[in-house]
Backbone as a printed PyTorch tensor [residue, N CA C, xyz], in Angstrom:
tensor([[[-26.3790,  -9.4100,   2.4040],
         [-25.0590,  -9.9880,   2.4470],
         [-24.3190,  -9.3960,   3.6460]],

        [[-23.7460, -10.2440,   4.4500],
         [-23.0150,  -9.8090,   5.6310],
         [-21.5250,  -9.7370,   5.3150]],

        [[-20.9610,  -8.5660,   5.4820],
         [-19.5310,  -8.3860,   5.2130],
         [-18.8490,  -7.8290,   6.4540]],

        [[-17.6980,  -8.3600,   6.7470],
         [-16.9140,  -7.8260,   7.8540],
         [-16.1630,  -6.5960,   7.3770]],

        [[-16.1270,  -5.5810,   8.2050],
         [-15.4180,  -4.3610,   7.8750],
         [-14.2210,  -4.2550,   8.8130]],

        [[-13.0560,  -4.0820,   8.2160],
         [-11.8430,  -3.9410,   9.0030],
         [-11.4260,  -2.4830,   8.9550]],

        [[-11.2320,  -1.9040,  10.1200],
         [-10.8020,  -0.5180,  10.2040],
         [ -9.3210,  -0.5110,  10.5620]],

        [[ -8.5420,   0.1330,   9.7170],
         [ -7.1050,   0.2310,   9.9540],
         [ -6.7890,   1.6830,  10.2760]],

        [[ -6.1780,   1.8920,  11.4190],
         [ -5.7890,   3.2470,  11.8010],
         [ -4.5370,   3.6360,  11.0380]],

        [[ -4.5190,   4.8490,  10.5690],
         [ -3.3790,   5.3290,   9.7870],
         [ -2.1660,   5.5030,  10.6940]],

        [[ -1.0450,   5.0180,  10.2220],
         [  0.1950,   5.1850,  10.9620],
         [  0.7050,   6.6070,  10.7930]],

        [[  1.3390,   7.1550,  11.8230],
         [  1.9880,   8.4580,  11.6260],
         [  3.0130,   8.3560,  10.5030]],

        [[  3.2250,   9.4450,   9.7830],
         [  4.0960,   9.4390,   8.6010],
         [  5.4850,   8.8930,   8.9120]],

        [[  6.0350,   9.2530,  10.0500],
         [  7.3680,   8.7780,  10.4090],
         [  7.3830,   7.2540,  10.5050]],

        [[  6.3450,   6.6650,  11.0900],
         [  6.2640,   5.2060,  11.2000],
         [  6.0940,   4.5540,   9.8340]],

        [[  5.3320,   5.1880,   8.9550],
         [  5.1560,   4.6540,   7.5940],
         [  6.4800,   4.6440,   6.8550]],

        [[  7.2190,   5.7250,   6.9630],
         [  8.5110,   5.8000,   6.2930],
         [  9.4740,   4.7610,   6.8340]],

        [[  9.4690,   4.5650,   8.1360],
         [ 10.3340,   3.5560,   8.7530],
         [  9.9490,   2.1720,   8.2690]],

        [[  8.6630,   1.9010,   8.2150],
         [  8.1830,   0.6020,   7.7350],
         [  8.5530,   0.3980,   6.2710]],

        [[  8.3110,   1.4180,   5.4480],
         [  8.6820,   1.3400,   4.0240],
         [ 10.1700,   1.0660,   3.8640]],

        [[ 11.0030,   1.8320,   4.5800],
         [ 12.4510,   1.6620,   4.4770],
         [ 12.8730,   0.2500,   4.8770]],

        [[ 12.2790,  -0.2720,   5.9230],
         [ 12.6200,  -1.6190,   6.3850],
         [ 12.2820,  -2.6620,   5.3320]],

        [[ 11.0840,  -2.5640,   4.7680],
         [ 10.6590,  -3.5340,   3.7490],
         [ 11.5120,  -3.4040,   2.4940]],

        [[ 11.7380,  -2.1750,   2.0420],
         [ 12.5580,  -1.9710,   0.8390],
         [ 13.9840,  -2.4670,   1.0460]],

        [[ 14.5170,  -2.2660,   2.2480],
         [ 15.8650,  -2.7630,   2.5380],
         [ 15.9110,  -4.2850,   2.4860]],

        [[ 14.8920,  -4.9290,   3.0240],
         [ 14.8500,  -6.3990,   3.0370],
         [ 14.8330,  -6.9550,   1.6180]],

        [[ 14.0880,  -6.2990,   0.7220],
         [ 13.9950,  -6.8170,  -0.6420],
         [ 14.9700,  -6.1150,  -1.6050]],

        [[ 15.9110,  -5.3720,  -1.0220],
         [ 16.9990,  -4.7480,  -1.7840],
         [ 16.5330,  -3.8100,  -2.8980]],

        [[ 15.6070,  -2.9180,  -2.5680],
         [ 15.1420,  -1.9110,  -3.5210],
         [ 15.9540,  -0.6360,  -3.2930]],

        [[ 16.5630,  -0.1220,  -4.3520],
         [ 17.4020,   1.0730,  -4.2290],
         [ 16.5550,   2.3190,  -3.9770]],

        [[ 17.2110,   3.3680,  -3.5080],
         [ 16.5260,   4.6400,  -3.2470],
         [ 15.8990,   5.1890,  -4.5260]],

        [[ 16.5850,   5.0600,  -5.6430],
         [ 16.0590,   5.5410,  -6.9240],
         [ 14.7730,   4.7890,  -7.2830]],

        [[ 14.7910,   3.4680,  -7.1320],
         [ 13.6050,   2.6700,  -7.4500],
         [ 12.4580,   2.9780,  -6.4880]],

        [[ 12.7860,   3.2350,  -5.2280],
         [ 11.7570,   3.6000,  -4.2350],
         [ 11.0620,   4.8820,  -4.6650]],

        [[ 11.8680,   5.8720,  -5.0370],
         [ 11.2980,   7.1590,  -5.4610],
         [ 10.4830,   7.0060,  -6.7400]],

        [[ 10.9840,   6.2350,  -7.6890],
         [ 10.2340,   5.9820,  -8.9290],
         [  8.8860,   5.3420,  -8.6200]],

        [[  8.8950,   4.3820,  -7.7200],
         [  7.6560,   3.7040,  -7.3440],
         [  6.6630,   4.6470,  -6.6880]],

        [[  7.1600,   5.5020,  -5.8100],
         [  6.2810,   6.4610,  -5.1270],
         [  5.6600,   7.4400,  -6.1230]],

        [[  6.4830,   7.9550,  -7.0620],
         [  5.9590,   8.8780,  -8.0720],
         [  4.9440,   8.1900,  -8.9820]],

        [[  5.1890,   6.9290,  -9.2880],
         [  4.2570,   6.1770, -10.1340],
         [  2.9090,   6.0130,  -9.4360]],

        [[  2.9470,   5.6690,  -8.1640],
         [  1.6960,   5.5160,  -7.3980],
         [  0.9640,   6.8490,  -7.3240]],

        [[  1.6990,   7.9290,  -7.0800],
         [  1.0650,   9.2560,  -7.0290],
         [  0.3780,   9.5910,  -8.3500]],

        [[  1.0480,   9.3010,  -9.4630],
         [  0.4620,   9.5670, -10.7820],
         [ -0.7900,   8.7230, -11.0030]],

        [[ -0.7510,   7.4630, -10.5900],
         [ -1.9270,   6.5950, -10.7380],
         [ -3.1070,   7.1170,  -9.9240]],

        [[ -2.8410,   7.5420,  -8.7020],
         [ -3.9080,   8.0740,  -7.8440],
         [ -4.4680,   9.3590,  -8.4420]],

        [[ -3.5920,  10.2460,  -8.9010],
         [ -4.0600,  11.4980,  -9.5110],
         [ -4.9320,  11.2180, -10.7240]],

        [[ -4.4880,  10.2970, -11.5850],
         [ -5.2700,   9.9540, -12.7730],
         [ -6.6280,   9.3930, -12.3940]],

        [[ -6.6480,   8.5680, -11.3620],
         [ -7.9160,   7.9650, -10.9250],
         [ -8.8580,   9.0290, -10.3740]],

        [[ -8.3210,   9.9520,  -9.5780],
         [ -9.1380,  11.0340,  -9.0310],
         [ -9.6650,  11.9450, -10.1330]],

        [[ -8.8140,  12.2620, -11.1050],
         [ -9.2540,  13.0800, -12.2360],
         [-10.3800,  12.3890, -13.0030]],

        [[-10.2350,  11.0950, -13.2050],
         [-11.2640,  10.3370, -13.9210],
         [-12.5670,  10.3320, -13.1130]],

        [[-12.4620,  10.1490, -11.8040],
         [-13.6560,  10.1100, -10.9550],
         [-14.3960,  11.4550, -10.9860]],

        [[-13.6560,  12.5360, -11.0340],
         [-14.2750,  13.8690, -11.0650],
         [-14.9950,  14.1400, -12.3870]],

        [[-14.5390,  13.4760, -13.4440],
         [-15.1120,  13.7290, -14.7650],
         [-16.4050,  12.9620, -15.0200]],

        [[-16.7390,  12.0640, -14.1350],
         [-17.9420,  11.2380, -14.3450],
         [-19.1520,  11.9120, -13.7690]]])
């Protein structure tokens, strides 16, 4: 099976934050909701990593 692989270079943290802020501002997400979302994603990633280590 032939699959195309796309390589995405990681943006510097400052650029990521600027991009996040711009998108959140456009869709009217408050700072509190932004932080809640970030903590939720962090918890999901941690849980996934913990599960992967246990297998």
